Structures are given as structure tokens and as C-alpha cells.
C-alpha positions in Angstrom: 95.4 104.0 91.5 91.6 104.7 92.3 89.5 106.0 89.3 88.5 109.8 89.5 90.7 110.3 92.6 91.2 114.2 93.2 94.0 115.4 95.6 93.6 119.1 96.8 93.7 121.4 99.9 90.9 120.6 102.4 88.2 123.1 102.7 87.2 124.4 106.3 84.0 122.6 106.1 85.7 119.4 105.3 87.5 119.2 108.8 84.8 116.7 110.0 85.5 114.3 107.0 89.1 114.1 107.8 88.3 113.5 111.4 85.9 110.7 110.4 88.6 109.3 108.2 91.1 109.1 111.2 88.4 107.3 113.3 87.8 104.7 110.5 91.2 103.7 109.7 93.2 104.3 112.8 93.9 102.4 116.1 93.3 104.3 119.5 97.0 105.4 119.9 97.3 106.7 116.5 93.8 108.2 116.4 94.8 110.4 119.6 98.2 111.5 118.1 96.7 112.1 114.7 94.0 114.2 116.2 96.5 116.3 118.2 98.6 116.8 114.9 95.3 117.8 112.9 94.3 120.4 115.6 97.8 121.8 115.2 97.4 121.8 111.5 94.2 123.7 111.5 96.0 126.5 113.5 98.8 126.6 111.0 96.3 126.8 108.1 94.8 129.8 109.8 98.4 131.4 110.1 99.1 130.5 106.5 101.9 128.1 107.5 100.6 124.9 106.3 97.8 123.1 104.9 96.0 119.7 104.9 95.8 117.7 101.5 93.1 115.3 101.1 92.3 112.7 98.4 88.7 112.6 97.5 86.9 109.9 95.3 83.3 111.0 94.6 82.1 112.6 97.7 84.4 110.4 100.0 87.6 111.6 101.6 89.9 108.5 101.3 93.3 110.0 102.1 94.8 113.0 103.9 98.5 114.3 104.8 99.2 117.2 106.9 101.8 119.8 105.9 103.5 122.6 107.8 106.0 125.1 107.0 108.8 126.5 109.5 111.8 128.8 109.3 114.9 127.9 111.3 117.5 130.6 110.9 117.9 130.8 107.1 116.6 127.4 106.6 113.0 127.1 105.1 111.8 123.6 106.1 108.6 121.7 105.2 107.2 118.9 107.5 105.0 116.2 106.5 102.9 114.4 109.1 99.6 112.5 109.8 99.4 110.4 106.6 96.3 108.3 106.6 94.3 106.5 104.0 91.1 104.6 104.2 91.2 100.9 104.5 89.3 100.3 101.5 91.8 102.5 99.4 95.1 101.2 100.8 97.5 99.6 98.3 96.0 101.5 95.6 98.3 104.5 95.3 96.4 107.1 97.2 99.0 108.1 99.8 101.6 108.1 96.9 99.4 110.7 94.9 99.2 112.8 98.0 102.7 112.8 98.6 103.7 113.9 95.1 101.1 116.8 95.3 102.6 117.6 98.9 106.3 117.7 97.4 104.9 120.1 94.6 103.1 122.2 97.2 106.3 122.8 99.1 108.4 123.5 96.0 105.9 126.1 94.9 106.4 128.0 98.1 110.2 127.8 98.0 110.6 125.0 100.6 113.2 122.8 99.1 113.9 120.9 102.2 111.2 118.6 103.1 111.4 116.2 106.1 108.9 113.4 107.4 109.0 111.1 110.3 108.1 107.6 109.5 107.6 104.5 111.7 110.0 101.9 110.0 107.8 99.1 110.9 105.0 100.6 108.7 106.3 99.1 105.6 104.0 100.7 102.9 104.7 104.2 104.3 108.4 103.6 104.8 108.9 102.3 101.3 106.7 105.0 99.9 108.8 107.8 101.1 112.1 105.9 100.1 110.9 105.6 96.5 109.9 109.1 96.4 113.6 110.1 97.2 113.5 110.5 100.9 116.7 109.2 102.8 117.3 108.6 106.4 118.3 111.7 108.3 120.6 110.8 111.4 121.0 112.6 114.5 124.6 114.0 113.9 123.5 115.6 110.7 120.5 117.1 112.5 122.8 118.7 114.8 125.2 119.8 112.0 122.4 121.5 110.0 120.4 122.9 112.7 122.6 123.3 115.8 120.6 123.8 118.9 117.4 124.2 116.9 117.3 120.5 116.3 115.2 120.2 119.6 112.8 122.7 118.1 112.7 120.7 115.0 112.0 117.5 117.2 109.0 119.3 118.9 107.6 120.9 115.8 107.5 117.4 114.2 106.4 115.6 117.5 109.5 113.5 117.0 110.2 113.8 120.9 107.3 111.3 121.6 107.6 109.2 118.4 109.6 106.2 119.7 110.4 104.0 116.7 110.0 106.6 114.0 112.9 108.0 112.2 113.7 111.4 110.4 113.6 111.1 106.5 114.8 114.0 104.4 114.1 115.0 100.7 115.9 117.9 99.1 118.9 118.9 96.9 120.9 119.8 100.1 120.6 116.4 101.7 123.5 115.3 103.5 122.9 111.7 104.3 123.5 109.2 101.6 121.0 106.2 101.8 124.0 103.7 102.2 125.3 105.3 105.4 122.1 104.4 107.4 123.2 100.5 107.0 126.4 101.0 108.9 125.7 101.9 112.4 127.9 100.5 115.0 127.7 103.6 117.0 123.9 103.1 117.4 124.8 99.9 119.4 127.2 101.8 121.6 124.7 104.8 122.1 121.9 102.2 123.3 124.2 100.3 125.6 125.4 103.5 127.2 122.0 104.9 127.3 120.5 102.0 128.9 123.6 101.6 131.3 123.0 105.3 132.4 119.4 104.7 133.1 120.5 101.8 135.4 123.0 104.0 137.1 120.5 106.7 137.6 118.2 104.0 139.2 120.7 102.7 141.8 121.8 106.3 142.4 118.5 107.2 143.9 119.3 104.8 146.8 123.1 105.9 147.1 124.6 102.5 145.5 126.2 103.9 142.5 129.7 103.3 143.6 132.5 103.5 140.7 132.7 99.4 141.0 128.9 99.0 140.6 128.9 101.5 137.6 131.3 99.6 135.8 129.6 96.2 136.7 126.3 97.8 135.6 127.8 99.0 132.3 128.7 95.6 131.5 125.6 93.8 132.5 123.4 96.5 130.9 125.2 96.4 127.5 124.8 92.7 127.4 121.1 93.1 128.1 121.0 95.4 125.0 123.3 93.5 122.7 122.4 89.8 123.3 118.6 90.2 122.3 119.4 92.5 119.3 122.0 89.7 118.1 119.2 87.2 118.6 117.0 89.1 116.1 120.1 89.2 113.8 120.7 85.3 114.0 117.1 84.4 113.3 116.8 86.8 110.6 120.2 85.4 109.0 118.9 81.9 109.2 115.7 83.0 107.4 118.0 84.7 104.7 117.4 88.1 105.9 119.4 91.1 107.1 118.9 93.4 109.9 120.2 96.7 111.1 120.0 98.2 114.6 119.0 101.8 115.0 119.1 103.7 118.3 116.2 106.4 118.9 117.7 109.8 119.9 114.3 111.0 121.1 113.7 107.7 123.0 117.1 108.2 124.6 116.4 111.6 126.0 113.0 110.6 127.1 114.1 107.5 128.9 116.8 109.2 130.8 114.4 112.1 131.9 111.9 109.6 132.9 114.6 107.6 135.0 115.3 111.0 136.9 111.8 111.0 138.3 111.8 107.2 139.0 110.2 105.8 135.8 111.5 103.1 133.5 110.9 103.0 129.9 113.4 101.2 127.7 113.3 103.3 124.7 116.6 102.9 123.3 116.3 101.4 120.0 115.2 98.6 117.8 116.5 96.0 114.9 114.9 96.4 111.5 114.8 94.3 108.6 117.1 95.8 106.2 115.6 94.8 102.6 114.1 97.7 100.7 110.3 96.8 100.1 110.1 94.4 102.9 106.7 94.0 104.4 106.2 93.2 108.0 102.3 92.7 107.3 102.6 90.0 104.5 105.5 88.4 106.1 103.9 87.7 109.6 105.6 84.4 110.0 109.1 85.7 109.3 108.5 88.7 111.3 107.1 86.7 114.1 110.2 84.4 114.3 112.7 87.2 114.1 111.2 89.2 116.9 110.2 86.4 119.2 114.0 86.1 119.7 114.6 89.3 121.5 112.1 88.5 124.7 113.4 84.9 124.6 117.1 86.1 125.0 115.9 88.6 127.6 114.4 85.7 129.7 117.7 83.4 129.1 119.7 86.4 130.2 117.4 87.0 133.3 118.0 83.3 134.3 121.8 83.5 133.8 122.0 86.7 135.9 119.8 85.1 138.8 121.8 82.0 138.8 125.2 83.9 139.0 124.0 86.0 141.9 124.3 82.6 144.0 128.1 82.4 143.8 128.5 86.1 143.6 126.6 87.0 146.9 127.8 90.4 147.6 129.4 93.4 146.1 129.3 95.4 143.0 128.8 92.5 140.7 125.9 91.0 142.8 124.1 94.3 142.5 124.5 94.4 138.8 123.6 90.9 138.2 120.5 91.1 140.5 119.6 94.5 138.4 120.3 92.3 135.3 117.7 89.7 136.5 115.0 92.3 137.2 115.6 94.5 134.1 115.8 91.4 131.6 112.6 89.8 133.0 110.7 93.2 133.1 112.0 93.8 129.4 110.9 90.4 128.4 107.3 91.1 129.9 107.3 94.7 128.5 108.3 93.8 125.1 105.8 90.9 124.7 102.8 93.2 125.3 100.8 93.0 122.1 100.4 96.7 121.6 101.9 99.5 119.7 103.7 102.6 121.3 103.5 106.2 120.6 104.2 106.8 116.9 102.7 103.4 115.9 105.7 101.5 116.6 104.6 97.8 117.5 106.2 95.9 120.4 107.8 92.5 119.7 104.8 90.9 121.3 102.4 92.5 118.8 104.5 91.0 115.9 104.6 87.8 117.5 100.9 87.7 118.4 100.1 88.4 114.8 102.1 85.6 113.6 101.1 82.9 116.3 98.9 83.3 119.5 100.3 80.0 120.9 103.8 81.2 120.6 102.8 84.4 122.3 100.9 82.6 125.0 103.9 80.2 125.7 106.5 83.2 125.8 104.2 85.3 128.1 103.9 82.4 130.4 107.5 81.5 130.5 108.5 85.2 131.3 105.8 85.4 134.2 107.0 82.2 135.6 110.7 83.2 135.5 109.8 86.4 137.2 107.8 84.7 139.9 110.4 81.8 140.7 113.2 84.4 140.4 111.8 86.6 143.1 110.8 83.7 145.3 114.1 82.1 145.5 
């Protein structure tokens, strides 16, 4: 903990200091997202429906957290967002101190249900919330608790665009035991069916979605999801780690909506290292090895699909295999981009690039070669 740290509500004159903090400590994608949330927070403060907590050391703002309050029917809900701390203050308990103050702030106002959306790859933030008593809050329980209002909850929290983030819940009425998150075969099923539906929507645009083609597409699309994720799991196990796959409900709907207008964005889910307190930042080699497996398997599946289109020269399976080649090649190229998506989620390529630029370059070159050769032959 930093000495002489004070956590309090932001004064109107300190808005510029918070914006400067965002500029110092966030990347370009997160800076845009946090700035949008902050503008909304300022409006909420004016309506007495939220506040911005800041951590101050001396004259400097070294941390911030945005709080908003909502009422859904009879449920009084507090939402936490836009958690940020200065680079020089990270790892020193600043965010933890603000979170403790935030929970008190909600409790004093009668908001016993407190939620947050957290990028699981952001190890410090994820572990901080879990240790503070927050538990994963899955889609079935969101629907059970909020009914049709779950969509409003998504939009209020910005979850609809936060791919790779997950809802966490703290409160005496929490319905999701922490252990339940670790058992999610239905996550694989949802991801497979969602990705297959995206393919079917794509072929429907040119009238090729016959019943036989749909069956073949479901099989090939499911393998295209499962095999790379099993690749992550196999490498992790060899390193003595465990993984769990989580589907993204918000990504699912965004993916399908984009598919209806001709776009492709494979936001169906991702595999995570299960161990509590695991750090992707300090274990870059392990993370790189685990997450390079996905794009590598995508390339191998693409090659297999392309080779099988030779003996299977016509019909529904030819169509599915041809799509399998295209989808897996583009998935490999898409996943090896060394960037972060909305919500802060790093692509596999980002984690591989942070581990080894040589490994990333070889993988990227291999994916491009497979793409070019496959389309030329």
C-alpha cells in the first residue's frame, strides 16, 4: 500500500486529472472505452446515480473506479466499471483500497447486489475481485434473476461490447457458487452451435444452406472450435496447468448479428488458465506456449480440410470442408494479430508476441503461406 493514500469521491474540478490518468496508464483501445464510460459516469453523478472514486497520493490521482446505481424492478444494483491505476502504483494495493471503499459506498446506500465485468486475462484485476468475495455470474443466472432485463444490464455495464469479459457478482443473494464456473461442458456446446450458425448464415446468403450442407457445416465448424481449444488444454496440462473454456454470451449475439449483415467476427469464447492467482504477465513463456497451440491447430485443420476437398470434390461435405479451410485459415491469421479486442481481451497473437517474437513471426508466416497456397491450388 502506498503511504498517505486517500480514497474519496472525485470533485468536479478533478475530472481532468482522471482523464490524464487514463491517458497515462491505458492503451488506445482501453483509453477510448474508459473515456466513454467516464462521460457516462459524469452524467450519472449529476443525477445522483453514481460516483467516481479516486485514490490520491499527495497531489496526484493514482487510481480511479467508476460506480453506478440502477433499479431493475425490485432489484437495487450497483455496477463497478473503469478500474484504473497509475503504472507507478500498480501492485501496491491501490485498486484493492478503492474496491473496499466502493463496496462500502454501495452498502451505505442500500445496494447489496454489486456487479463488475472483468477481463479474465487481466490477472491482477480478476484475482482482486475474486479475493474480495466476487464470484462468476453466468448467463443462466442472469436470465433467472433479471428475466428480459438482462439485456438492459448488459447495455448499462457495456458488457454487450466487452468480449472476453465476464460478469462477477458480490452480495448475500449470489446464486452462483464459485466451483460451478469450473464445470462448463455447455460452454463448448454453445460455442460450437453458435459458430456453426454463423457459417450457416454465411452460406444462406448465396442459397447454399441445404439440410445436408447444414449437417456437414455443424460437424466441421464444431471441430474448428473444439480442436484448437483442446490444443490449449493439452499444452497447459503438459506444463502442469489446468484450463477451462468459457463461452461469451455477449460475443455470441454480436457475432450472429454481424453475420446477418455479411460480417465475420468469431467471438464465441476462449480458454483460460484455471488456477487462482495465476498471472499471465509474469508467466509469459507458459502463456505463450499454451496460446500458440490454438492458431497452430487452426492451421493444421485448414490443411486437412483443403486436402479432403480433393477426394470429396462435390456436394455438401465439399462445401463444408472448403468453408473449413477458409474459416480456419482466417481464424489462425485473426488470432495471431498481436492486439487486444474491446474489453481489453488480448488475442492469442498478443500473448505469443509477448513471449517470443520469433515464434510469432514463424506462426504468422506459416498461416499466410497456407492461405496463399490453399487458394492457389
